[in-house]
C-alpha positions as CSV (number, residue, x, y, z in Angstrom):
1,X,64.2,25.5,-21.4
2,X,66.5,27.9,-19.7
3,X,70.0,28.7,-21.4
4,X,72.8,26.6,-20.2
5,X,75.3,28.6,-17.3
6,X,78.1,30.6,-19.0
7,X,80.6,29.4,-16.3
8,X,81.7,25.9,-15.2
9,X,82.9,25.6,-11.6
10,X,85.8,24.4,-9.7
11,X,86.8,23.0,-6.4
12,X,88.4,26.0,-4.4
13,X,91.5,24.5,-3.0
14,X,94.6,26.2,-1.3
15,X,98.1,25.4,-3.3
16,X,101.3,26.2,-2.3
17,X,104.0,26.4,-5.2
18,X,107.3,28.2,-5.4
19,X,109.0,30.2,-7.4
20,X,110.9,28.1,-10.7
21,X,112.4,31.2,-12.7
22,X,111.5,34.4,-13.2
23,X,112.0,36.4,-16.3
24,X,111.1,39.8,-18.3
25,X,108.7,39.5,-21.5
26,X,109.0,43.1,-21.8
27,X,110.6,46.2,-20.1
28,X,106.9,46.3,-18.6
29,X,106.0,42.8,-17.8
30,X,107.2,40.2,-15.7
31,X,106.9,36.8,-15.9
32,X,106.9,34.4,-12.9
33,X,107.2,31.0,-13.1
34,X,105.8,28.5,-10.3
35,X,105.6,24.9,-9.8
36,X,105.3,22.8,-7.1
37,X,103.3,19.0,-6.1
38,X,100.4,21.1,-5.1
39,X,99.4,21.9,-8.9
40,X,99.1,18.2,-9.3
41,X,96.5,16.2,-7.4
42,X,97.4,16.0,-3.7
43,X,96.7,14.8,0.1
44,X,96.7,17.8,3.1
45,X,95.3,16.7,6.7
46,X,94.1,13.7,5.6
47,X,91.9,15.2,2.7
48,X,92.3,14.4,-0.9
49,X,92.3,17.6,-3.0
50,X,91.9,17.4,-7.0
51,X,94.9,18.8,-9.3
52,X,94.7,22.5,-10.6
53,X,92.3,23.2,-13.6
54,X,92.3,26.6,-14.9
55,X,90.9,25.8,-18.3
56,X,89.5,29.4,-19.1
57,X,91.7,31.6,-21.3
58,X,90.4,34.6,-18.4
59,X,90.2,32.5,-15.2
60,X,91.7,34.3,-12.4
61,X,93.2,33.1,-8.6
62,X,93.8,34.7,-5.8
63,X,97.1,35.4,-4.2
64,X,97.4,35.6,-0.9
65,X,99.9,37.9,0.9
66,X,100.7,39.6,3.8
67,X,101.3,43.3,4.7
68,X,103.2,41.9,8.2
69,X,105.0,39.5,5.8
70,X,103.4,36.3,7.8
71,X,101.8,34.7,4.6
72,X,100.8,31.7,6.8
73,X,98.9,33.7,9.4
74,X,97.0,35.2,6.6
75,X,96.5,32.0,4.9
76,X,92.4,30.7,4.9
77,X,91.1,27.4,6.5
78,X,90.8,24.4,3.8
79,X,87.9,22.5,4.3
80,X,87.3,19.4,3.0
81,X,85.4,20.9,0.0
82,X,86.0,24.7,0.1
83,X,87.3,27.6,1.7
84,X,86.8,29.9,4.9
85,X,88.1,32.7,5.2
86,X,89.0,33.1,8.7
87,X,89.5,37.0,10.2
88,X,93.4,38.0,9.5
89,X,94.4,41.3,10.0
90,X,97.0,41.9,7.6
91,X,95.5,39.5,5.0
92,X,96.2,41.1,1.4
93,X,94.7,39.1,-2.2
94,X,94.9,39.8,-5.8
95,X,93.3,38.0,-8.2
96,X,95.7,37.4,-11.3
97,X,94.9,35.3,-14.6
98,X,97.4,32.7,-15.7
99,X,99.1,33.2,-18.8
100,X,100.0,29.7,-19.2
101,X,99.3,26.3,-17.4
102,X,101.8,23.5,-18.6
103,X,100.3,20.5,-16.6
104,X,103.0,18.3,-17.9
105,X,105.9,20.4,-16.6
106,X,103.5,20.9,-13.8
107,X,104.1,24.9,-14.1
108,X,102.0,27.7,-13.5
109,X,103.1,31.2,-15.4
110,X,101.9,34.5,-14.1
111,X,102.6,38.2,-15.7
112,X,103.0,40.7,-13.4
113,X,102.7,44.5,-14.9
114,X,105.9,46.6,-13.9
115,X,104.1,49.8,-12.7
116,X,106.0,50.1,-9.2
117,X,102.9,49.9,-7.6
118,X,100.6,47.0,-5.4
119,X,101.7,44.2,-3.2
120,X,101.8,41.9,-6.2
121,X,103.7,43.9,-8.4
122,X,106.1,44.2,-5.3
123,X,106.4,40.6,-4.6
124,X,107.2,39.7,-8.4
125,X,109.9,42.5,-8.3
126,X,111.6,40.5,-5.1
127,X,110.7,37.1,-6.3
128,X,113.7,34.5,-6.1
129,X,113.8,31.2,-7.1
130,X,112.4,28.6,-4.2
131,X,110.4,31.6,-2.8
132,X,107.2,30.0,-2.1
133,X,103.5,31.6,-3.4
134,X,99.9,30.7,-1.8
135,X,96.7,31.0,-4.0
136,X,93.3,29.3,-4.1
137,X,91.1,29.3,-7.4
138,X,90.1,29.6,-9.9
139,X,86.6,29.2,-9.0
140,X,84.9,28.9,-11.9
141,X,85.3,29.3,-16.0
142,X,83.9,31.4,-18.4
143,X,81.8,29.2,-21.6
144,X,82.3,30.7,-24.7
145,X,79.0,30.2,-27.1
146,X,79.4,27.5,-29.0
147,X,79.2,29.3,-32.2
148,X,80.6,33.0,-33.0
149,X,81.6,34.4,-35.9
150,X,83.8,37.0,-34.0
151,X,85.0,37.8,-31.1
152,X,86.4,41.3,-29.9
153,X,89.1,41.3,-27.1
154,X,89.5,44.4,-25.7
155,X,92.1,45.5,-22.4
156,X,95.0,47.1,-21.0
157,X,98.2,45.9,-20.2
158,X,96.6,43.7,-17.4
159,X,94.7,41.9,-19.6
160,X,97.7,41.0,-21.8
161,X,98.2,37.3,-20.2
162,X,94.3,36.9,-20.8
163,X,94.2,38.1,-24.0
164,X,97.5,36.2,-25.0
165,X,96.2,32.9,-23.4
166,X,93.4,33.1,-25.9
167,X,95.2,33.5,-28.8
168,X,97.7,30.5,-27.6
169,X,94.9,28.3,-27.1
170,X,92.1,29.3,-29.1
171,X,89.2,28.1,-27.1
172,X,87.3,29.5,-30.0
173,X,87.4,28.5,-33.7
174,X,86.1,32.5,-34.7
175,X,88.6,35.4,-35.8
176,X,89.8,37.8,-32.8
177,X,89.8,41.5,-33.1
178,X,92.0,42.9,-30.5
179,X,92.5,46.3,-28.7
180,X,95.1,47.1,-26.0
181,X,96.0,50.0,-24.7
182,X,99.6,50.7,-23.0
183,X,101.3,53.1,-21.4
184,X,104.1,52.7,-23.7
185,X,105.4,51.0,-27.1
186,X,107.9,48.8,-25.2
187,X,104.7,47.3,-23.8
188,X,103.7,45.8,-26.5
189,X,104.1,41.9,-27.1
190,X,104.2,39.2,-30.5
191,X,100.7,37.7,-29.8
192,X,99.8,34.6,-32.0
193,X,97.7,35.8,-34.3
194,X,96.0,34.2,-37.4
195,X,94.2,34.7,-40.7
196,X,91.7,37.2,-40.4
197,X,92.4,38.3,-36.8
198,X,93.5,42.0,-36.6
199,X,95.5,43.8,-33.5
200,X,95.6,47.5,-32.4
201,X,98.3,49.2,-30.0
202,X,97.3,52.3,-28.7
203,X,99.2,54.1,-26.5
204,X,97.2,55.5,-23.3
205,X,97.7,56.3,-19.6
206,X,96.6,53.7,-17.5
207,X,93.1,53.9,-16.8
208,X,92.0,56.6,-19.7
209,X,88.7,56.2,-20.0
210,X,88.3,58.5,-22.7
211,X,91.1,56.9,-25.3
212,X,89.9,53.7,-24.4
213,X,86.4,54.4,-25.5
214,X,88.1,56.2,-28.4
215,X,89.3,53.1,-29.7
216,X,87.0,50.9,-29.1
217,X,84.3,53.4,-31.4
218,X,86.7,53.7,-34.0
219,X,86.9,49.7,-34.6
220,X,85.0,48.2,-37.4
221,X,81.8,46.7,-36.3
222,X,81.8,42.9,-37.9
223,X,79.1,40.9,-39.4
224,X,77.7,38.3,-38.0
225,X,77.2,36.7,-34.3
226,X,80.1,37.9,-31.9
227,X,80.9,38.2,-28.7
228,X,82.7,40.9,-26.9
229,X,85.2,40.3,-23.8
230,X,87.0,43.3,-21.9
231,X,89.3,44.2,-19.3
232,X,90.8,47.0,-17.6
233,X,90.3,49.5,-14.8
234,X,87.1,49.3,-13.8
235,X,86.0,53.1,-14.3
236,X,87.6,53.2,-17.6
237,X,85.2,50.0,-19.0
238,X,82.0,52.2,-18.1
239,X,81.7,53.8,-21.2
240,X,82.6,51.1,-23.4
241,X,80.1,48.8,-21.5
242,X,77.3,51.7,-22.2
243,X,78.7,52.0,-25.7
244,X,78.9,47.8,-26.8
245,X,75.6,47.2,-24.7
246,X,73.3,50.5,-25.7
247,X,74.9,51.7,-28.9
248,X,76.1,48.1,-30.8
249,X,73.2,46.3,-28.6
250,X,74.8,43.3,-28.1
251,X,72.9,41.4,-25.7
252,X,74.1,40.8,-21.8
253,X,74.9,37.1,-22.9
254,X,77.5,38.1,-25.1
255,X,79.4,40.8,-23.9
256,X,81.8,39.8,-20.6
257,X,83.3,43.0,-18.8
258,X,85.7,42.6,-15.9
259,X,87.3,45.5,-13.8
260,X,90.7,44.4,-13.4
261,X,92.1,46.7,-11.0
262,X,90.5,50.2,-9.7
263,X,92.6,53.5,-9.8
264,X,93.2,54.9,-6.4
265,X,92.0,58.2,-5.4
266,X,95.2,60.8,-5.4
267,X,95.8,60.7,-1.5
268,X,95.8,64.3,0.1
269,X,99.0,66.2,0.4
270,X,99.2,66.1,3.9
271,X,97.5,63.4,7.1
272,X,95.7,65.6,9.8
273,X,97.2,65.4,13.0
274,X,95.4,63.4,15.4
275,X,95.9,66.0,18.1
276,X,93.7,68.5,15.6
277,X,91.3,66.3,15.0
278,X,90.3,65.5,18.4
279,X,90.0,69.6,18.9
280,X,88.1,69.7,16.1
281,X,85.4,67.1,17.5
282,X,84.1,63.6,16.4
283,X,84.1,63.0,12.4
284,X,81.0,64.1,11.1
285,X,78.8,60.8,9.9
286,X,78.0,60.9,6.2
287,X,74.6,62.2,4.8
288,X,72.6,59.9,3.2
289,X,71.3,62.7,0.9
290,X,73.6,61.5,-2.1
291,X,72.3,58.2,-2.1
292,X,68.8,59.3,-1.7
293,X,69.2,61.9,-4.5
294,X,70.8,58.4,-6.7
295,X,68.4,57.0,-6.0
296,X,65.7,59.2,-7.5
297,X,67.5,59.8,-10.7
298,X,67.4,56.4,-11.2
299,X,64.0,55.7,-10.6
300,X,62.8,58.6,-12.4
301,X,65.4,57.4,-15.7
302,X,67.6,60.6,-15.9
303,X,70.5,58.5,-15.9
304,X,69.3,56.4,-18.5
305,X,67.8,59.2,-20.3
306,X,70.9,61.3,-20.3
307,X,73.2,58.1,-21.3
308,X,70.9,57.0,-24.3
309,X,70.5,61.1,-25.7
310,X,73.8,62.8,-24.5
311,X,73.1,66.6,-25.1
312,X,69.8,67.0,-23.7
313,X,68.5,70.3,-22.2
314,X,67.2,70.2,-19.0
315,X,63.9,71.1,-20.7
316,X,64.1,68.4,-22.6
317,X,65.2,65.6,-20.5
318,X,62.1,67.2,-18.3
319,X,59.8,66.5,-21.0
320,X,61.1,62.8,-22.2
321,X,60.5,61.7,-18.7
322,X,57.2,63.8,-17.7
323,X,58.4,65.1,-15.1
324,X,57.8,68.6,-14.5
325,X,60.9,71.5,-14.9
326,X,60.7,72.8,-11.5
327,X,61.2,69.2,-10.4
328,X,64.3,68.2,-12.8
329,X,65.7,71.9,-11.7
330,X,65.6,70.5,-8.1
331,X,67.3,67.2,-9.1
332,X,70.1,68.6,-11.7
333,X,72.3,70.9,-9.5
334,X,72.5,68.1,-6.7
335,X,73.4,65.6,-9.2
336,X,76.2,67.6,-10.9
337,X,77.2,68.4,-7.4
338,X,77.6,64.2,-6.9
339,X,79.0,64.0,-10.8
340,X,76.3,61.9,-12.0
341,X,75.7,64.3,-14.7
342,X,78.0,67.2,-16.1
343,X,76.4,70.3,-17.8
344,X,73.4,71.1,-15.2
345,X,74.1,74.8,-15.0
346,X,73.7,77.6,-17.8
347,X,71.7,75.8,-19.6
348,X,74.4,73.4,-21.0
349,X,73.7,70.1,-22.7
350,X,73.4,67.1,-20.2
351,X,76.1,63.9,-20.4
352,X,76.8,61.4,-17.4
353,X,80.0,62.5,-15.1
354,X,81.7,59.5,-13.6
355,X,79.5,58.3,-10.6
356,X,76.8,58.4,-13.9
357,X,78.6,55.9,-15.6
358,X,78.9,53.9,-12.8
359,X,75.1,53.6,-12.4
360,X,74.9,52.4,-15.3
361,X,76.2,48.8,-14.3
362,X,73.5,46.9,-13.2
363,X,75.4,46.0,-10.0
364,X,76.1,49.2,-9.0
365,X,72.8,50.4,-9.5
366,X,71.1,47.5,-7.5
367,X,72.9,49.7,-4.4
368,X,70.0,52.2,-5.0
369,X,67.2,50.8,-6.7
370,X,67.2,47.1,-5.8
371,X,66.3,44.9,-2.7
372,X,69.2,45.6,-0.6
373,X,68.2,49.5,-0.9
374,X,64.7,48.3,0.1
375,X,66.5,47.1,3.4
376,X,68.2,50.2,3.7
377,X,64.9,52.2,3.6
378,X,63.6,50.1,6.1
379,X,65.9,50.9,8.4
380,X,64.4,54.5,9.0
381,X,62.2,52.1,11.5
382,X,65.0,50.3,13.3
383,X,64.7,51.8,16.7
384,X,60.9,50.9,17.0
385,X,61.6,47.4,15.6
386,X,64.5,47.0,18.6
387,X,62.3,47.9,20.9
388,X,59.3,46.2,19.8
389,X,61.5,42.9,18.6
390,X,60.3,42.9,15.0
391,X,61.6,43.2,11.8
392,X,62.4,47.1,10.5
393,X,61.1,45.6,7.1
394,X,57.5,44.4,8.7
395,X,56.7,48.2,10.2
396,X,58.2,49.7,7.0
397,X,56.2,47.6,4.7
398,X,52.8,45.9,6.8
399,X,54.3,42.4,5.5
400,X,56.9,40.2,6.5
401,X,59.8,40.0,3.9
402,X,58.3,36.3,3.3
403,X,55.1,37.7,2.2
404,X,56.3,40.5,0.1
405,X,58.7,38.0,-2.4
406,X,56.1,35.3,-1.7
407,X,53.9,37.8,-4.7
408,X,56.6,39.7,-6.6
409,X,58.5,38.2,-9.0
410,X,61.3,41.0,-9.3
411,X,62.0,40.9,-5.3
412,X,62.1,37.2,-5.5
413,X,64.3,37.2,-8.5
414,X,66.7,39.3,-6.6
415,X,67.0,36.7,-4.2
416,X,68.2,34.3,-6.6
417,X,70.5,36.2,-8.3
418,X,71.8,36.7,-4.6
419,X,72.2,33.0,-4.4
420,X,74.1,32.5,-7.5
421,X,77.4,32.2,-5.5
422,X,76.2,29.2,-3.8
423,X,77.2,27.2,-6.5
424,X,80.6,27.1,-5.6
425,X,80.0,26.1,-2.0
426,X,77.8,23.5,-2.4
427,X,80.7,21.0,-3.1
428,X,80.9,20.2,0.4
429,X,76.8,19.0,0.5
430,X,77.3,17.7,-2.7
431,X,79.8,15.2,-1.6
432,X,78.3,14.3,1.7
433,X,77.2,10.7,2.0
434,X,73.9,11.3,2.6
435,X,72.9,11.5,-0.9
436,X,74.4,7.6,-1.5
437,X,70.7,6.3,-0.8
438,X,68.7,9.4,-2.2
439,X,66.5,8.9,-4.8
440,X,64.2,11.9,-4.9
441,X,65.1,15.5,-3.5
442,X,62.5,18.1,-2.6
443,X,63.9,21.6,-3.1
444,X,62.5,25.0,-1.7
445,X,64.1,28.5,-1.2
446,X,65.8,31.1,-3.5
447,X,68.8,28.8,-3.5
448,X,67.2,25.8,-5.2
449,X,68.6,26.8,-8.9
450,X,72.4,27.0,-7.2
451,X,71.4,23.6,-5.4
452,X,70.2,21.9,-9.1
453,X,73.6,23.2,-10.7
454,X,75.6,21.8,-7.9
455,X,73.7,18.6,-8.2
456,X,74.5,18.4,-11.7
457,X,78.5,19.4,-11.2
458,X,78.7,16.3,-9.0
459,X,76.8,13.8,-11.2
460,X,73.9,13.5,-8.5
461,X,70.7,12.6,-10.4
462,X,68.0,12.2,-8.1
463,X,64.5,13.0,-9.3
464,X,63.6,16.7,-8.4
465,X,60.8,18.4,-6.8
466,X,60.3,22.0,-5.9
467,X,58.2,23.1,-3.9
468,X,57.1,27.3,-3.7
469,X,54.3,29.3,-4.4
470,X,53.6,30.1,-7.9
471,X,55.4,33.5,-8.1
472,X,58.7,31.8,-6.7
473,X,58.1,28.9,-8.7
474,X,58.0,30.5,-12.1
475,X,61.1,32.5,-10.9
476,X,63.3,29.4,-10.2
477,X,61.7,27.8,-13.4
478,X,63.7,30.8,-15.6
479,X,66.9,29.9,-13.7
480,X,67.4,26.3,-14.1
481,X,68.5,24.0,-16.7
482,X,65.8,21.8,-18.3
483,X,63.2,22.6,-15.8
484,X,60.6,20.1,-17.4
485,X,62.5,17.1,-15.4
486,X,61.4,18.8,-12.1
487,X,58.4,17.8,-10.4
488,X,56.7,21.5,-9.7
489,X,54.4,20.0,-6.4
490,X,55.4,19.2,-3.1
491,X,55.2,15.6,-2.2
492,X,57.7,12.9,-0.2
493,X,61.1,12.4,-0.7
494,X,64.2,10.7,0.5
495,X,65.8,14.5,1.7
496,X,64.4,18.3,1.5
497,X,67.3,21.0,0.9
498,X,66.4,24.1,2.1
499,X,68.8,26.7,0.3
500,X,68.7,30.2,1.6
501,X,64.8,29.8,2.7
502,X,65.2,31.0,6.5
503,X,67.2,34.2,5.0
504,X,64.0,36.0,4.1
505,X,61.6,34.5,6.6
506,X,60.7,35.6,10.5
507,X,61.4,32.5,12.9
508,X,57.9,31.6,13.2
509,X,57.5,31.6,9.3
510,X,61.0,29.7,9.6
511,X,59.0,27.0,12.0
512,X,56.4,26.8,9.9
513,X,58.4,25.8,7.1
514,X,60.4,23.1,9.1
515,X,57.0,21.8,9.9
516,X,55.5,21.7,6.5
517,X,58.5,19.8,5.5
518,X,58.0,17.1,8.3
519,X,55.2,15.7,6.2
520,X,57.2,15.5,3.7
521,X,60.5,13.6,4.4
522,X,62.7,12.7,7.3
523,X,65.6,14.4,6.5
524,X,66.4,17.9,5.9
525,X,69.3,19.8,4.8
526,X,69.3,24.1,5.7
527,X,72.0,26.1,3.7
528,X,71.9,29.1,5.4
529,X,75.0,31.8,6.0
530,X,75.9,31.3,9.9
531,X,78.4,34.4,10.2
532,X,79.8,37.1,7.9
533,X,81.4,36.3,4.8
534,X,85.4,37.4,6.0
535,X,86.6,38.8,2.9
536,X,83.3,41.3,2.4
537,X,84.0,44.6,3.2
538,X,80.8,44.7,4.9
539,X,81.2,41.9,7.1
540,X,80.3,44.1,9.7
541,X,77.2,45.2,8.3
542,X,75.8,41.4,7.7
543,X,74.2,40.8,11.2
544,X,72.0,44.0,10.9
545,X,71.4,43.2,7.1
546,X,69.5,39.9,8.1
547,X,68.0,41.3,11.4
548,X,66.4,43.9,9.1
549,X,64.7,41.5,6.7
550,X,63.7,38.8,9.4
551,X,64.0,40.1,13.0
552,X,66.9,38.2,13.7
553,X,70.6,38.5,12.8
554,X,72.7,36.0,10.9
555,X,71.7,32.4,12.5
556,X,74.1,30.4,13.9
557,X,73.9,27.1,15.0
558,X,72.5,27.4,18.4
559,X,69.7,29.8,16.6
560,X,68.9,26.8,14.1
561,X,68.8,23.9,16.6
562,X,66.3,26.1,18.4
563,X,64.2,26.5,15.5
564,X,64.4,22.7,14.6
565,X,63.2,21.5,18.0
566,X,60.4,23.7,17.7
567,X,59.1,22.3,14.7
568,X,60.0,18.7,15.6
569,X,63.4,18.1,14.3
570,X,66.9,17.6,15.7
571,X,70.4,18.8,14.3
572,X,72.4,15.9,13.1
573,X,75.4,17.2,11.8
574,X,76.8,20.6,10.2
575,X,78.4,20.8,7.2
576,X,81.2,23.4,6.7
577,X,80.9,25.2,3.0
578,X,83.1,28.2,3.7
579,X,82.3,31.6,3.2
580,X,80.2,31.5,6.4
581,X,78.0,29.2,5.1
582,X,76.8,25.6,6.6
583,X,74.3,23.0,5.8
584,X,72.9,21.6,8.9
585,X,71.1,18.1,8.4
586,X,68.1,17.8,10.4
587,X,66.4,14.4,11.0
588,X,62.7,14.1,13.0
589,X,63.2,13.9,16.2
């Protein structure tokens, strides 16, 4: 049986609250107490929404602000069961952890670090009674393991609301060992400690990775089963993650590390004059060389080797990796230039640089070695693909992406991981009336595990079947809870849900899938992204990413309808799920 999910999902609702009072917790922390009818269950535009729920100590809500002051123009669209982030030029969003949720008083407490920077802190500094604030979330809450002997809570000043809430509410009956870095002793608070708890305050500059790393290493290692939670500046947490996972050997499901903020790079002393820039010619297109070098370092094992054995010489590294010395000698100067390693010249001992520390994070390294990296490499064939009307992936690999992932568990697993976010969007589908008479549901696609989870969350209990090739089925079996309850063979069903099943298929393969599903059911639901996610910084690249994989841009409603018609289906209706994702209900024509 697969392990239970590590989080609980919540409906995404846009809420309006107003300031009730403001006070200073410490000279470094300002508390804004908010209240309003939207914290209770309410109805807007004819749609009922549940009361605000943020049961987790480190839940976060997304505050919505506007650079031009017009917050109403920056608000997302509220769907019946989700949020659609429509384009908004001046929208600013910031994530904050509720310090306290008082349902009886109808109040939400938010703490803001007073550091003189950022739109949220600026808002809190000017907040007065009656001022409004809009927010969305939380979308999920962390589930802690049920039985622990201790919990480690690590953070800087931005983590104090979460740490304080944990100590107040005690979601876990285990000793808490707390470490907090503060920029000044005046930032210290009086947390609700119990017998057996410990706390250590360390004065350090915000984002000081070395200070945080040294303080964490100085903590005693408690005996028994534990859990480590950490939140601070994202780069400052990189050595902490390495220490806890690689040296302390804590399993990934016993570590939760989140970058709460990002240190901005120092600005240039003076912006160049546009006329001077024009005189110098067009801006230089960035070279792909750093990306290729970082990819080579990860694939050869350079980053992991230096992380596991800091102090290696270049010769020792070459021996450890089984790479000839001249090859390592070619790579190391470039890695040093890109801050991946330090000490690559003069025979010095090697250690990871700031960029190398970032590459230890699984999410970061996927950009260089995972499925997205392979798609990026396939773009070398973009010109002939556009000329021939096929996918760059197929030209690069000699097979379609669907043919590739069907026989590659690792690649299909990456698709399943990418679909994990679907579970936050499927409330609109599971609430649809089409489920009222459904006794059996047939699932296909890498998003199937998320559909199972969403049905469970909604209390829907149809009989479940999954139809996939052997390799994808094996991957999905490891991602669903209670896989033995599922029939892993294709067969008749009242409804079929194809969750991101088209995202790795060509149009022809999509028609083949829909034709095959017509032999088992009269209703199919296609869950696909039809437009870019409005909050994604890479929204402009979404169509090209889709084309690289399948030879088709993101399939909008017209493209889905065309595929349906070719395979004997007609579009019954479309359910907006949010974040550019839709569920299209098909009926047999």
